[in-house]
C-alpha positions as CSV (number, residue, x, y, z in Angstrom):
1,M,155.5,76.4,51.3
2,S,155.4,79.5,53.6
3,T,157.9,81.0,55.6
4,T,157.9,80.4,59.5
5,A,159.6,81.5,62.4
6,K,161.9,78.6,62.4
7,D,163.4,79.4,58.8
8,L,164.0,83.3,60.4
9,L,166.0,82.5,63.2
10,S,169.3,85.0,64.0
11,T,172.5,83.1,65.0
12,R,173.7,86.3,66.3
13,V,173.6,84.8,70.2
14,V,175.3,83.4,72.8
15,V,173.5,80.0,74.8
16,V,174.1,80.2,78.4
17,H,173.0,78.3,81.7
18,P,172.1,80.3,85.1
19,E,174.8,78.8,86.7
20,Q,177.6,79.3,84.8
21,R,180.1,82.2,86.0
22,L,180.8,85.4,84.2
23,S,184.3,84.6,84.4
24,D,184.0,81.4,83.1
25,A,182.2,82.9,79.9
26,S,183.9,85.9,79.4
27,A,186.6,84.8,76.5
28,S,184.0,83.4,74.3
29,L,181.6,86.4,74.9
30,R,184.3,88.8,73.9
31,L,185.1,86.9,70.5
32,T,181.4,86.2,69.6
33,H,179.8,88.7,67.3
34,A,176.7,87.9,68.8
35,Q,174.7,90.7,70.3
36,Y,172.6,88.7,73.2
37,C,173.0,85.9,76.0
38,A,169.9,83.9,75.7
39,I,170.3,82.3,79.1
40,V,168.4,78.6,79.1
41,S,167.9,76.3,81.6
42,E,170.8,73.0,81.2
43,E,168.2,70.7,82.6
44,T,165.3,71.3,80.7
45,G,166.6,73.3,77.8
46,V,163.6,76.1,78.6
47,F,164.5,79.6,77.8
48,E,164.7,81.6,81.0
49,A,166.0,85.5,80.0
50,L,167.6,87.3,77.3
51,V,170.4,89.5,78.1
52,P,172.1,92.1,75.6
53,L,175.9,91.3,75.0
54,A,176.7,94.6,76.3
55,T,175.3,94.3,79.6
56,A,176.9,90.8,80.5
57,L,180.2,91.8,79.3
58,S,180.1,94.8,82.0
59,F,179.6,92.4,84.8
60,S,182.3,89.9,83.6
61,Q,184.5,91.6,86.0
62,A,182.8,90.1,88.9
63,G,183.6,86.4,88.7
64,H,181.5,85.2,91.5
65,R,178.6,86.6,89.7
66,I,176.7,84.0,87.9
67,F,174.1,84.8,84.8
68,A,171.1,84.3,87.2
69,D,171.8,87.8,88.7
70,L,171.9,89.8,85.2
71,T,168.8,91.5,84.1
72,G,168.1,93.0,81.0
73,D,165.7,95.9,79.9
74,T,165.5,94.7,76.1
75,P,162.0,94.4,75.1
76,W,161.5,90.9,74.0
77,K,158.2,88.3,73.3
78,R,157.9,84.8,73.0
79,I,156.5,83.1,69.8
80,A,156.4,79.7,68.3
81,E,158.5,78.4,65.6
82,T,155.2,77.6,63.5
83,A,154.3,81.0,63.6
84,P,154.5,82.6,59.8
85,A,156.6,85.4,58.6
86,E,153.6,88.2,58.4
87,T,153.2,87.6,62.1
88,I,156.7,88.0,62.7
89,V,157.2,91.1,60.6
90,S,154.0,92.5,62.9
91,S,155.2,91.2,66.2
92,L,158.6,92.9,65.7
93,G,156.7,96.5,65.7
94,S,158.0,100.0,65.2
95,D,160.9,99.6,68.0
96,P,164.5,99.1,66.2
97,D,165.4,97.1,69.4
98,N,162.6,94.4,69.8
99,V,163.4,90.8,70.1
100,L,161.5,87.5,69.3
101,V,162.5,84.3,71.5
102,V,161.7,81.6,69.5
103,E,159.8,78.4,71.0
104,N,159.6,75.2,69.7
105,S,156.1,73.0,70.7
106,D,157.5,71.9,74.1
107,G,158.7,75.5,75.3
108,R,162.2,74.7,74.6
109,Y,164.2,77.7,73.2
110,A,165.0,77.7,69.3
111,G,166.7,80.8,68.7
112,I,165.9,84.8,68.6
113,I,164.7,86.7,65.8
114,T,165.8,90.7,65.1
115,R,165.1,93.4,62.6
116,E,168.5,92.1,61.0
117,S,167.6,88.8,60.8
118,V,164.4,89.2,58.5
119,W,165.6,91.8,56.6
120,G,166.8,89.2,54.1
121,W,163.8,87.8,54.0
122,L,161.9,90.9,53.2
123,V,164.2,92.1,50.3
124,K,163.9,88.5,48.8
125,S,160.1,88.2,49.5
126,Q,159.7,91.5,47.4
127,A,161.8,90.6,44.7
128,A,159.6,87.3,44.7
129,Q,156.5,89.3,44.2
130,Q,158.0,91.9,41.1
131,R,158.6,88.4,39.1
132,V,155.3,87.5,40.4
133,L,153.7,90.6,39.1
134,E,156.4,90.7,35.8
135,S,154.8,87.1,34.9
136,V,151.3,87.9,35.2
137,Q,152.2,91.2,33.0
138,D,153.7,89.1,30.4
139,D,150.9,86.7,30.8
140,Q,148.3,89.4,30.1
141,R,149.9,90.4,27.1
142,K,150.0,87.1,25.4
143,L,146.1,86.5,26.5
144,A,145.5,90.1,25.0
145,D,147.5,89.2,22.0
146,F,146.4,85.8,21.3
147,L,142.3,87.3,22.2
148,E,142.9,90.0,19.8
149,K,144.1,87.5,16.5
150,K,140.7,85.4,17.8
151,V,138.9,88.3,17.8
152,E,139.8,88.9,14.5
153,Q,139.9,85.9,12.9
154,R,135.9,85.5,14.8
155,T,135.1,88.7,12.7
156,A,135.9,87.8,9.6
157,S,134.1,84.4,10.0
158,L,130.7,86.4,11.2
159,R,130.8,88.9,8.7
160,Q,130.9,86.1,6.2
161,A,128.1,84.2,7.8
162,L,126.2,87.1,8.1
163,D,126.9,88.1,4.4
164,E,126.0,84.7,3.4
165,F,122.8,84.6,5.5
166,R,122.1,87.8,4.2
167,L,122.0,86.9,0.9
168,S,120.4,83.6,1.2
169,S,117.3,85.2,2.9
170,I,117.1,87.8,-0.1
171,N,117.1,84.9,-2.5
172,L,114.7,83.1,-0.3
173,S,112.4,86.0,0.0
174,H,112.4,86.3,-3.9
175,D,112.3,82.6,-4.5
176,V,109.4,82.4,-2.1
177,G,107.4,85.2,-3.0
178,S,107.0,84.5,-6.8
179,P,105.4,81.1,-6.5
180,L,103.5,82.0,-3.6
181,R,101.8,85.1,-5.4
182,T,101.2,82.9,-8.9
183,I,99.3,80.2,-6.1
184,K,97.0,83.7,-4.5
185,S,96.4,84.8,-7.9
186,F,94.7,81.6,-9.1
187,V,93.2,80.7,-5.6
188,E,91.7,84.3,-5.8
189,M,90.4,83.2,-9.3
190,L,88.8,80.3,-7.6
191,G,87.0,82.3,-5.5
192,S,85.8,84.7,-7.7
193,G,83.9,82.1,-9.6
194,E,85.9,82.4,-13.1
195,C,86.1,78.7,-13.2
196,G,82.8,77.7,-11.6
197,V,81.0,78.4,-8.9
198,L,82.1,76.8,-5.6
199,N,79.9,75.2,-3.2
200,D,80.4,76.7,0.5
201,E,83.1,73.7,1.5
202,G,84.9,74.9,-1.5
203,R,84.5,78.6,-0.6
204,A,86.2,77.6,2.8
205,Y,89.0,75.8,1.2
206,V,90.1,78.5,-0.7
207,D,89.6,81.3,2.1
208,R,92.0,78.7,4.2
209,I,94.8,78.7,1.4
210,L,95.1,82.2,0.8
211,R,95.5,82.7,5.0
212,A,98.1,80.1,4.9
213,A,100.0,82.0,1.9
214,T,99.5,85.5,3.5
215,K,101.3,83.9,6.5
216,V,104.2,82.1,4.5
217,E,104.7,85.9,3.0
218,T,104.9,87.4,6.6
219,L,107.5,84.7,7.4
220,A,109.6,85.2,4.4
221,A,109.7,89.1,5.6
222,E,110.3,88.4,8.9
223,I,113.3,86.6,7.6
224,L,114.3,89.2,5.5
225,G,114.2,91.8,7.9
226,R,116.0,89.7,10.2
227,A,119.2,89.1,7.8
228,R,119.3,93.0,7.6
229,E,119.4,93.9,11.4
230,A,122.2,91.2,11.9
231,A,124.1,92.7,8.7
232,K,124.2,95.5,11.2
233,F,124.9,94.1,14.8
234,A,126.9,90.7,16.2
235,P,124.8,88.5,18.2
236,A,125.0,88.8,22.0
237,A,123.7,86.0,23.5
238,Q,124.7,82.7,24.3
239,H,125.1,80.1,21.5
240,S,126.0,76.5,20.7
241,V,130.0,76.4,21.3
242,D,132.2,73.4,21.4
243,L,134.4,72.5,24.1
244,N,136.7,70.9,22.1
245,E,138.0,73.8,20.3
246,I,137.9,75.9,23.8
247,V,140.1,73.5,25.4
248,A,142.6,73.2,22.1
249,D,142.8,77.1,22.0
250,A,143.3,76.5,26.1
251,I,146.3,74.3,25.8
252,E,147.9,76.1,22.8
253,L,147.8,79.6,25.1
254,S,149.0,77.4,27.8
255,R,151.7,75.9,25.7
256,A,154.8,77.2,27.4
257,L,153.5,76.8,31.3
258,L,152.7,72.9,30.0
259,D,156.3,72.4,28.0
260,E,158.0,74.1,31.3
261,R,156.6,71.1,33.7
262,H,156.4,68.5,31.1
263,A,152.6,68.1,31.7
264,D,150.7,65.4,30.5
265,I,147.2,66.6,29.2
266,K,144.6,64.1,28.7
267,Q,141.6,64.8,26.7
268,R,138.8,62.4,26.0
269,D,137.3,62.2,22.9
270,G,134.3,63.7,22.0
271,L,133.8,66.7,24.5
272,H,130.1,68.3,24.5
273,S,129.0,71.6,23.2
274,V,127.3,73.8,25.7
275,S,125.9,77.3,26.0
276,G,128.3,80.0,26.3
277,R,130.8,82.5,24.4
278,Y,133.9,82.0,23.4
279,V,136.0,84.8,25.6
280,P,134.5,83.2,29.0
281,L,134.8,79.7,28.1
282,L,138.2,80.2,27.2
283,Q,139.3,82.2,30.4
284,I,137.9,79.1,32.5
285,I,139.7,76.1,31.0
286,T,142.8,78.1,30.8
287,N,142.8,79.1,34.5
288,L,141.6,75.7,35.3
289,L,144.3,74.3,33.2
290,A,147.2,76.4,34.6
291,N,146.0,75.7,38.4
292,A,146.2,71.8,37.7
293,V,149.4,72.2,36.2
294,K,151.3,74.8,38.9
295,Y,150.5,73.5,42.1
296,V,151.6,69.8,41.3
297,P,154.9,68.4,43.9
298,A,158.2,69.1,42.0
299,D,159.1,65.6,42.3
300,R,156.0,64.2,40.4
301,R,154.7,64.8,36.6
302,P,151.7,67.0,36.4
303,E,149.0,64.9,34.9
304,V,145.4,66.3,33.9
305,E,142.4,64.7,32.5
306,I,139.4,66.4,31.0
307,W,136.2,65.3,29.7
308,T,132.5,66.0,29.6
309,E,129.1,64.4,31.0
310,E,125.4,64.6,30.5
311,S,123.6,65.8,33.5
312,A,120.0,66.3,34.1
313,D,119.9,69.8,33.2
314,G,123.1,70.7,31.1
315,V,126.6,69.5,30.7
316,L,129.5,68.7,33.2
317,L,133.2,69.4,32.6
318,R,135.6,68.1,34.8
319,I,139.0,68.8,35.2
320,K,141.1,66.4,37.2
321,D,144.9,66.7,38.2
322,N,147.6,64.9,40.0
323,G,148.6,67.7,42.6
324,R,148.9,68.4,46.3
325,G,145.1,69.0,46.9
326,I,143.1,70.7,49.0
327,K,142.0,70.5,52.6
328,P,138.8,69.7,53.7
329,C,138.1,72.8,55.5
330,D,139.8,75.1,52.5
331,T,137.3,73.7,49.6
332,H,135.3,76.9,50.4
333,N,138.0,79.7,50.0
334,V,139.5,77.8,47.3
335,F,137.9,80.3,44.6
336,E,137.9,83.3,47.0
337,P,140.1,86.4,45.2
338,Y,144.2,86.4,46.6
339,V,143.9,83.0,48.2
340,R,146.8,80.7,47.8
341,L,146.2,77.8,49.8
342,N,150.1,76.2,49.5
343,G,151.4,79.5,50.9
344,P,152.2,83.1,50.1
345,Q,155.3,81.7,48.3
346,T,153.6,79.7,46.1
347,E,153.5,80.2,42.4
348,G,150.8,82.6,41.4
349,T,148.7,85.6,42.6
350,G,145.7,83.8,44.1
351,L,143.5,85.2,41.4
352,G,143.3,82.1,38.5
353,L,140.0,80.3,40.2
354,S,138.4,83.6,41.0
355,I,138.6,84.5,37.5
356,A,137.4,81.4,36.6
357,R,134.6,81.3,38.8
358,D,133.3,84.6,37.8
359,A,133.3,83.4,34.1
360,V,131.1,80.7,34.7
361,Q,128.8,82.5,36.7
362,S,128.3,85.1,33.7
363,L,127.4,82.0,32.0
364,G,125.2,81.0,34.1
365,G,126.7,78.1,35.5
366,S,128.2,76.4,38.6
367,I,131.7,75.1,39.8
368,T,132.7,72.8,42.1
369,V,135.9,70.9,43.4
370,D,136.2,67.6,45.1
371,S,139.9,67.4,46.2
372,Q,141.9,65.1,48.6
373,E,145.3,66.4,50.2
374,G,148.5,64.9,48.9
375,V,146.4,63.1,45.9
376,G,144.8,65.9,43.7
377,S,141.6,67.7,42.9
378,T,138.6,67.5,40.4
379,F,137.3,71.2,39.6
380,T,133.5,70.2,38.1
381,V,131.8,73.1,35.7
382,D,128.2,72.7,35.4
383,F,127.1,74.1,32.0
384,K,123.7,74.6,30.4
385,H,123.0,72.4,27.2
386,A,124.1,74.1,23.7
387,P,120.5,75.8,22.2
388,D,120.3,73.3,19.4
389,A,121.1,70.2,21.8
């Protein structure tokens, strides 16, 4: 929840009524450490004026004077108690003597805000942002280490697979080539008449056999050529990826957060395979998983359910949480960078869902959210079918 004017009220103020005489209030004015007198209607509680305490004390010897007679030159503005802290800092401006008078919804005086009263908040806010930044940097280091290990494992597996493919292709080319040459040799003998004269239909059959054998030779040579190219370059195109493996890796990468929040992760059996690449898929699920766990009220145990469904054009991945939910008017902003709909004090940088959206788009997919405020959200990612599906 974001900090508001009500949270930053200063207590360095004495409340008096216009009808009070200065002589009656002078003793309490001298004893207090306040800096201002707030003149408030005794009947309605509505704020009427603000007077520096020094000005009031200078008139306190004239006991017949009342507060309604005083005027002050202190610059001040009225502001609602629901105004966010960022608005307050901006409203104070550059003048060190500026004062904000805070009013509640019915116009009654609630308190005042000075630079001194927001200084502590600014210091704490900066410290909180520094902790968030350090946490993000730590997460980035962990992700980099995790991905580096995965890349090493994948590279070793890919090299082994390419070596096996190249060897198999060479063997296939050799094993197919030898019988093909034999077949072509005997068919050519038949066509030459060495084994008897063929009629027109027989010669046509011989020609068709020779053309088919030549095509098989060409295919074997192409397979061998591709094997040699594959040995030089790793495939960059999308391929079939098992979401069961990606979800398992995402859970492993998020283990510290999940254990800290005592999160309950339920994964339905048999997640589909989709068309994609390992790194962007890991980014998508890791960020959606973190989002599902972080924004759950403190008095509620995070519960996350993950499953996939067939759609008309592909596969739908759904991640459902029991968090705070999102207002209908905010769902179109949730994937924008630096947006934190639960307020600036909410944990995180506001980049997770933006990163997930960009990764989804890089794979040619789309992402949407269906949410009910106070109940939770369900994020749906629409992937393309796996190439072999």
